[in-house]
N, CA, C and O atoms as a GROMACS GRO file, in nm:
protein
  380
    1MET      N    1  24.334  15.332  13.442
    1MET     CA    2  24.304  15.284  13.298
    1MET      C    3  24.189  15.346  13.253
    1MET      O    4  24.092  15.353  13.328
    2LEU      N    5  24.188  15.398  13.132
    2LEU     CA    6  24.077  15.464  13.052
    2LEU      C    7  23.997  15.376  12.988
    2LEU      O    8  24.036  15.263  12.956
    3ASN      N    9  23.864  15.428  12.963
    3ASN     CA   10  23.796  15.336  12.886
    3ASN      C   11  23.705  15.424  12.754
    3ASN      O   12  23.613  15.383  12.683
    4GLU      N   13  23.765  15.542  12.756
    4GLU     CA   14  23.698  15.620  12.656
    4GLU      C   15  23.824  15.696  12.567
    4GLU      O   16  23.930  15.737  12.612
    5MET      N   17  23.780  15.697  12.444
    5MET     CA   18  23.897  15.773  12.363
    5MET      C   19  23.885  15.918  12.354
    5MET      O   20  23.772  15.966  12.347
    6SER      N   21  23.983  15.990  12.352
    6SER     CA   22  23.983  16.115  12.337
    6SER      C   23  23.921  16.188  12.218
    6SER      O   24  23.926  16.135  12.108
    7GLU      N   25  23.864  16.304  12.234
    7GLU     CA   26  23.800  16.356  12.107
    7GLU      C   27  23.925  16.406  11.998
    7GLU      O   28  24.025  16.466  12.036
    8GLY      N   29  23.901  16.377  11.886
    8GLY     CA   30  23.996  16.442  11.790
    8GLY      C   31  24.089  16.329  11.758
    8GLY      O   32  24.185  16.361  11.687
    9LEU      N   33  24.080  16.211  11.793
    9LEU     CA   34  24.177  16.097  11.752
    9LEU      C   35  24.103  16.015  11.603
    9LEU      O   36  23.981  16.000  11.590
   10VAL      N   37  24.182  15.982  11.527
   10VAL     CA   38  24.131  15.921  11.414
   10VAL      C   39  24.228  15.776  11.395
   10VAL      O   40  24.349  15.768  11.412
   11ARG      N   41  24.140  15.676  11.359
   11ARG     CA   42  24.227  15.549  11.343
   11ARG      C   43  24.298  15.560  11.216
   11ARG      O   44  24.236  15.594  11.115
   12TYR      N   45  24.427  15.536  11.211
   12TYR     CA   46  24.504  15.518  11.091
   12TYR      C   47  24.557  15.376  11.060
   12TYR      O   48  24.603  15.352  10.949
   13SER      N   49  24.552  15.274  11.162
   13SER     CA   50  24.612  15.144  11.112
   13SER      C   51  24.526  15.036  11.219
   13SER      O   52  24.485  15.064  11.331
   14THR      N   53  24.515  14.922  11.154
   14THR     CA   54  24.469  14.809  11.229
   14THR      C   55  24.544  14.701  11.214
   14THR      O   56  24.574  14.676  11.098
   15SER      N   57  24.596  14.608  11.323
   15SER     CA   58  24.666  14.484  11.309
   15SER      C   59  24.593  14.388  11.248
   15SER      O   60  24.476  14.405  11.213
   16PRO      N   61  24.658  14.284  11.231
   16PRO     CA   62  24.590  14.124  11.190
   16PRO      C   63  24.530  14.095  11.304
   16PRO      O   64  24.560  14.151  11.410
   17THR      N   65  24.426  13.993  11.291
   17THR     CA   66  24.364  13.945  11.415
   17THR      C   67  24.458  13.848  11.472
   17THR      O   68  24.526  13.771  11.405
   18PHE      N   69  24.459  13.857  11.606
   18PHE     CA   70  24.572  13.744  11.662
   18PHE      C   71  24.478  13.650  11.746
   18PHE      O   72  24.368  13.683  11.791
   19THR      N   73  24.539  13.525  11.761
   19THR     CA   74  24.474  13.427  11.838
   19THR      C   75  24.573  13.396  11.944
   19THR      O   76  24.679  13.458  11.944
   20GLN      N   77  24.549  13.300  12.041
   20GLN     CA   78  24.633  13.261  12.144
   20GLN      C   79  24.757  13.190  12.104
   20GLN      O   80  24.854  13.176  12.178
   21ASP      N   81  24.747  13.142  11.968
   21ASP     CA   82  24.860  13.084  11.905
   21ASP      C   83  24.970  13.192  11.821
   21ASP      O   84  25.090  13.172  11.798
   22SER      N   85  24.895  13.300  11.787
   22SER     CA   86  24.967  13.384  11.710
   22SER      C   87  25.002  13.537  11.777
   22SER      O   88  25.053  13.628  11.712
   23VAL      N   89  24.973  13.543  11.884
   23VAL     CA   90  24.988  13.662  11.956
   23VAL      C   91  25.157  13.710  11.955
   23VAL      O   92  25.231  13.640  12.024
   24PRO      N   93  25.203  13.796  11.900
   24PRO     CA   94  25.353  13.808  11.880
   24PRO      C   95  25.403  13.821  12.032
   24PRO      O   96  25.328  13.865  12.119
   25VAL      N   97  25.525  13.782  12.055
   25VAL     CA   98  25.604  13.780  12.172
   25VAL      C   99  25.606  13.927  12.225
   25VAL      O  100  25.576  13.962  12.339
   26ALA      N  101  25.646  14.006  12.122
   26ALA     CA  102  25.652  14.164  12.166
   26ALA      C  103  25.544  14.224  12.241
   26ALA      O  104  25.565  14.318  12.318
   27LEU      N  105  25.425  14.172  12.221
   27LEU     CA  106  25.296  14.214  12.299
   27LEU      C  107  25.291  14.159  12.435
   27LEU      O  108  25.233  14.215  12.528
   28ARG      N  109  25.360  14.035  12.446
   28ARG     CA  110  25.361  13.970  12.584
   28ARG      C  111  25.455  14.026  12.675
   28ARG      O  112  25.444  14.006  12.796
   29LYS      N  113  25.554  14.102  12.622
   29LYS     CA  114  25.662  14.160  12.690
   29LYS      C  115  25.635  14.323  12.710
   29LYS      O  116  25.561  14.391  12.639
   30ASN      N  117  25.707  14.366  12.816
   30ASN     CA  118  25.709  14.507  12.836
   30ASN      C  119  25.720  14.605  12.706
   30ASN      O  120  25.831  14.611  12.655
   31HIS      N  121  25.627  14.672  12.654
   31HIS     CA  122  25.650  14.760  12.534
   31HIS      C  123  25.527  14.882  12.565
   31HIS      O  124  25.445  14.888  12.656
   32LYS      N  125  25.551  14.977  12.449
   32LYS     CA  126  25.473  15.094  12.485
   32LYS      C  127  25.461  15.133  12.327
   32LYS      O  128  25.536  15.093  12.238
   33THR      N  129  25.336  15.228  12.311
   33THR     CA  130  25.314  15.291  12.191
   33THR      C  131  25.405  15.403  12.176
   33THR      O  132  25.464  15.440  12.278
   34LYS      N  133  25.428  15.467  12.059
   34LYS     CA  134  25.491  15.570  12.022
   34LYS      C  135  25.449  15.715  12.090
   34LYS      O  136  25.337  15.728  12.140
   35ALA      N  137  25.521  15.796  12.089
   35ALA     CA  138  25.455  15.949  12.147
   35ALA      C  139  25.329  15.988  12.037
   35ALA      O  140  25.359  15.994  11.918
   36GLY      N  141  25.204  16.011  12.076
   36GLY     CA  142  25.101  16.056  12.014
   36GLY      C  143  25.036  15.941  11.964
   36GLY      O  144  24.940  15.971  11.893
   37VAL      N  145  25.054  15.818  11.979
   37VAL     CA  146  24.976  15.713  11.945
   37VAL      C  147  24.899  15.642  12.042
   37VAL      O  148  24.963  15.580  12.128
   38TRP      N  149  24.774  15.639  12.044
   38TRP     CA  150  24.677  15.561  12.118
   38TRP      C  151  24.666  15.424  12.035
   38TRP      O  152  24.700  15.412  11.917
   39ALA      N  153  24.610  15.319  12.120
   39ALA     CA  154  24.565  15.201  12.077
   39ALA      C  155  24.456  15.146  12.162
   39ALA      O  156  24.436  15.175  12.280
   40LYS      N  157  24.377  15.051  12.077
   40LYS     CA  158  24.284  14.999  12.157
   40LYS      C  159  24.298  14.838  12.115
   40LYS      O  160  24.311  14.800  11.999
   41ALA      N  161  24.294  14.769  12.207
   41ALA     CA  162  24.296  14.627  12.204
   41ALA      C  163  24.138  14.568  12.224
   41ALA      O  164  24.073  14.566  12.329
   42VAL      N  165  24.101  14.522  12.101
   42VAL     CA  166  23.962  14.487  12.072
   42VAL      C  167  23.950  14.334  12.081
   42VAL      O  168  24.005  14.262  11.996
   43VAL      N  169  23.880  14.283  12.181
   43VAL     CA  170  23.857  14.137  12.192
   43VAL      C  171  23.735  14.093  12.150
   43VAL      O  172  23.630  14.141  12.194
   44THR      N  173  23.737  13.997  12.061
   44THR     CA  174  23.623  13.940  11.981
   44THR      C  175  23.582  13.810  12.047
   44THR      O  176  23.460  13.793  12.056
   45GLN      N  177  23.658  13.718  12.093
   45GLN     CA  178  23.647  13.602  12.149
   45GLN      C  179  23.736  13.577  12.274
   45GLN      O  180  23.850  13.623  12.271
   46GLY      N  181  23.695  13.510  12.383
   46GLY     CA  182  23.772  13.504  12.490
   46GLY      C  183  23.815  13.615  12.573
   46GLY      O  184  23.733  13.705  12.591
   47SER      N  185  23.933  13.625  12.631
   47SER     CA  186  23.973  13.747  12.710
   47SER      C  187  24.112  13.745  12.700
   47SER      O  188  24.170  13.642  12.665
   48ILE      N  189  24.178  13.863  12.731
   48ILE     CA  190  24.326  13.881  12.773
   48ILE      C  191  24.332  13.974  12.899
   48ILE      O  192  24.233  14.035  12.938
   49ASP      N  193  24.438  13.981  12.952
   49ASP     CA  194  24.478  14.061  13.059
   49ASP      C  195  24.569  14.171  13.017
   49ASP      O  196  24.675  14.148  12.958
   50TYR      N  197  24.523  14.307  13.049
   50TYR     CA  198  24.602  14.414  12.993
   50TYR      C  199  24.671  14.457  13.113
   50TYR      O  200  24.602  14.495  13.208
   51ILE      N  201  24.808  14.456  13.123
   51ILE     CA  202  24.881  14.485  13.261
   51ILE      C  203  24.977  14.600  13.235
   51ILE      O  204  25.069  14.593  13.154
   52LEU      N  205  24.954  14.687  13.296
   52LEU     CA  206  25.043  14.827  13.316
   52LEU      C  207  25.159  14.769  13.382
   52LEU      O  208  25.142  14.690  13.475
   53GLU      N  209  25.271  14.800  13.346
   53GLU     CA  210  25.407  14.769  13.394
   53GLU      C  211  25.446  14.842  13.546
   53GLU      O  212  25.525  14.798  13.630
   54GLU      N  213  25.371  14.957  13.551
   54GLU     CA  214  25.383  15.037  13.700
   54GLU      C  215  25.288  14.948  13.808
   54GLU      O  216  25.334  14.928  13.921
   55THR      N  217  25.183  14.905  13.779
   55THR     CA  218  25.105  14.845  13.866
   55THR      C  219  25.040  14.724  13.804
   55THR      O  220  24.928  14.726  13.754
   56PRO      N  221  25.138  14.593  13.814
   56PRO     CA  222  25.095  14.483  13.750
   56PRO      C  223  24.992  14.409  13.835
   56PRO      O  224  24.934  14.314  13.783
   57GLU      N  225  24.963  14.444  13.957
   57GLU     CA  226  24.865  14.358  14.044
   57GLU      C  227  24.738  14.439  14.000
   57GLU      O  228  24.632  14.393  14.042
   58ASP      N  229  24.730  14.540  13.931
   58ASP     CA  230  24.594  14.611  13.901
   58ASP      C  231  24.575  14.595  13.766
   58ASP      O  232  24.579  14.693  13.692
   59TYR      N  233  24.552  14.470  13.718
   59TYR     CA  234  24.526  14.440  13.576
   59TYR      C  235  24.398  14.457  13.536
   59TYR      O  236  24.313  14.465  13.625
   60LEU      N  237  24.356  14.466  13.396
   60LEU     CA  238  24.232  14.481  13.329
   60LEU      C  239  24.201  14.360  13.256
   60LEU      O  240  24.263  14.349  13.151
   61THR      N  241  24.109  14.255  13.289
   61THR     CA  242  24.058  14.171  13.201
   61THR      C  243  23.982  14.203  13.091
   61THR      O  244  23.874  14.255  13.117
   62VAL      N  245  24.011  14.186  12.974
   62VAL     CA  246  23.924  14.235  12.864
   62VAL      C  247  23.842  14.131  12.812
   62VAL      O  248  23.910  14.048  12.752
   63LYS      N  249  23.729  14.107  12.813
   63LYS     CA  250  23.659  14.010  12.752
   63LYS      C  251  23.598  14.039  12.641
   63LYS      O  252  23.590  14.160  12.618
   64ALA      N  253  23.541  13.949  12.544
   64ALA     CA  254  23.500  13.968  12.413
   64ALA      C  255  23.385  14.065  12.434
   64ALA      O  256  23.314  14.072  12.535
   65GLY      N  257  23.375  14.152  12.306
   65GLY     CA  258  23.292  14.257  12.292
   65GLY      C  259  23.345  14.398  12.362
   65GLY      O  260  23.282  14.502  12.341
   66ASN      N  261  23.466  14.397  12.447
   66ASN     CA  262  23.509  14.500  12.504
   66ASN      C  263  23.654  14.532  12.442
   66ASN      O  264  23.699  14.468  12.347
   67PHE      N  265  23.721  14.633  12.503
   67PHE     CA  266  23.849  14.678  12.450
   67PHE      C  267  23.928  14.733  12.584
   67PHE      O  268  23.875  14.754  12.693
   68ALA      N  269  24.057  14.750  12.553
   68ALA     CA  270  24.144  14.829  12.645
   68ALA      C  271  24.182  14.933  12.578
   68ALA      O  272  24.208  14.925  12.458
   69LEU      N  273  24.189  15.048  12.648
   69LEU     CA  274  24.248  15.162  12.573
   69LEU      C  275  24.393  15.187  12.623
   69LEU      O  276  24.421  15.199  12.742
   70ILE      N  277  24.484  15.194  12.516
   70ILE     CA  278  24.622  15.213  12.536
   70ILE      C  279  24.685  15.346  12.522
   70ILE      O  280  24.708  15.394  12.411
   71GLU      N  281  24.709  15.400  12.620
   71GLU     CA  282  24.771  15.547  12.601
   71GLU      C  283  24.893  15.552  12.545
   71GLU      O  284  24.956  15.446  12.542
   72PRO      N  285  24.947  15.657  12.495
   72PRO     CA  286  25.083  15.678  12.437
   72PRO      C  287  25.195  15.657  12.536
   72PRO      O  288  25.185  15.714  12.645
   73GLU      N  289  25.288  15.593  12.514
   73GLU     CA  290  25.415  15.599  12.570
   73GLU      C  291  25.385  15.508  12.738
   73GLU      O  292  25.467  15.524  12.829
   74VAL      N  293  25.286  15.437  12.754
   74VAL     CA  294  25.273  15.385  12.892
   74VAL      C  295  25.308  15.251  12.873
   74VAL      O  296  25.243  15.182  12.794
   75PRO      N  297  25.408  15.203  12.940
   75PRO     CA  298  25.455  15.055  12.935
   75PRO      C  299  25.345  14.953  12.989
   75PRO      O  300  25.282  14.960  13.095
   76HIS      N  301  25.339  14.859  12.893
   76HIS     CA  302  25.227  14.749  12.944
   76HIS      C  303  25.258  14.622  12.872
   76HIS      O  304  25.352  14.618  12.792
   77HIS      N  305  25.179  14.515  12.898
   77HIS     CA  306  25.210  14.405  12.809
   77HIS      C  307  25.078  14.331  12.839
   77HIS      O  308  25.013  14.361  12.939
   78VAL      N  309  25.036  14.228  12.747
   78VAL     CA  310  24.908  14.144  12.745
   78VAL      C  311  24.964  14.006  12.808
   78VAL      O  312  25.078  13.958  12.810
   79ARG      N  313  24.860  13.967  12.852
   79ARG     CA  314  24.866  13.810  12.908
   79ARG      C  315  24.749  13.724  12.843
   79ARG      O  316  24.636  13.769  12.863
   80VAL      N  317  24.760  13.608  12.769
   80VAL     CA  318  24.683  13.541  12.737
   80VAL      C  319  24.647  13.426  12.815
   80VAL      O  320  24.736  13.356  12.865
   81THR      N  321  24.524  13.398  12.832
   81THR     CA  322  24.499  13.288  12.958
   81THR      C  323  24.411  13.182  12.899
   81THR      O  324  24.360  13.094  12.969
   82GLY      N  325  24.391  13.191  12.760
   82GLY     CA  326  24.293  13.092  12.721
   82GLY      C  327  24.278  13.108  12.575
   82GLY      O  328  24.356  13.186  12.521
   83LYS      N  329  24.177  13.037  12.492
   83LYS     CA  330  24.156  13.075  12.363
   83LYS      C  331  24.098  13.228  12.339
   83LYS      O  332  24.006  13.274  12.406
   84VAL      N  333  24.155  13.289  12.248
   84VAL     CA  334  24.121  13.419  12.222
   84VAL      C  335  24.128  13.469  12.094
   84VAL      O  336  24.205  13.406  12.020
   85THR      N  337  24.070  13.567  12.043
   85THR     CA  338  24.097  13.646  11.920
   85THR      C  339  24.076  13.793  11.967
   85THR      O  340  23.986  13.832  12.042
   86PHE      N  341  24.176  13.870  11.910
   86PHE     CA  342  24.174  14.003  11.924
   86PHE      C  343  24.258  14.091  11.802
   86PHE      O  344  24.321  14.034  11.712
   87HIS      N  345  24.249  14.213  11.814
   87HIS     CA  346  24.310  14.274  11.699
   87HIS      C  347  24.351  14.434  11.777
   87HIS      O  348  24.291  14.476  11.876
   88LEU      N  349  24.442  14.492  11.721
   88LEU     CA  350  24.479  14.627  11.781
   88LEU      C  351  24.437  14.741  11.674
   88LEU      O  352  24.462  14.723  11.555
   89GLU      N  353  24.379  14.848  11.715
   89GLU     CA  354  24.354  14.969  11.640
   89GLU      C  355  24.444  15.066  11.676
   89GLU      O  356  24.468  15.066  11.797
   90PHE      N  357  24.512  15.164  11.598
   90PHE     CA  358  24.598  15.256  11.622
   90PHE      C  359  24.538  15.383  11.582
   90PHE      O  360  24.481  15.396  11.473
   91TYR      N  361  24.548  15.475  11.664
   91TYR     CA  362  24.492  15.614  11.667
   91TYR      C  363  24.585  15.723  11.679
   91TYR      O  364  24.685  15.713  11.750
   92ARG      N  365  24.553  15.849  11.598
   92ARG     CA  366  24.644  15.963  11.645
   92ARG      C  367  24.561  16.102  11.625
   92ARG      O  368  24.446  16.096  11.582
   93ARG      N  369  24.608  16.202  11.651
   93ARG     CA  370  24.522  16.328  11.629
   93ARG      C  371  24.518  16.370  11.499
   93ARG      O  372  24.615  16.377  11.424
   94ALA      N  373  24.404  16.397  11.474
   94ALA     CA  374  24.357  16.443  11.311
   94ALA      C  375  24.454  16.562  11.278
   94ALA      O  376  24.461  16.664  11.346
   95GLU      N  377  24.522  16.539  11.173
   95GLU     CA  378  24.611  16.643  11.131
   95GLU      C  379  24.534  16.783  11.050
   95GLU      O  380  24.602  16.878  11.011
   0.00000   0.00000   0.00000
């Protein structure tokens, strides 16, 4: 799992802020970003588990003040284990 953004990426979108009660079902199930799209799951309160489908036993707990970097086309999901607030930021290469 990476923790640094690749150079040349620009943010083009941000999701609403999610709580433990409003996390979309789609984020809790196996999904992936599109080709060329990176994402950051930015946690502002509590924590989430970022889980790669290939290695679910090797998950990353992302605590408030930190983020998970989500690479393009990598199957993953998030697990909410308590009170949390977080949002997603989406990046792509500068044109």
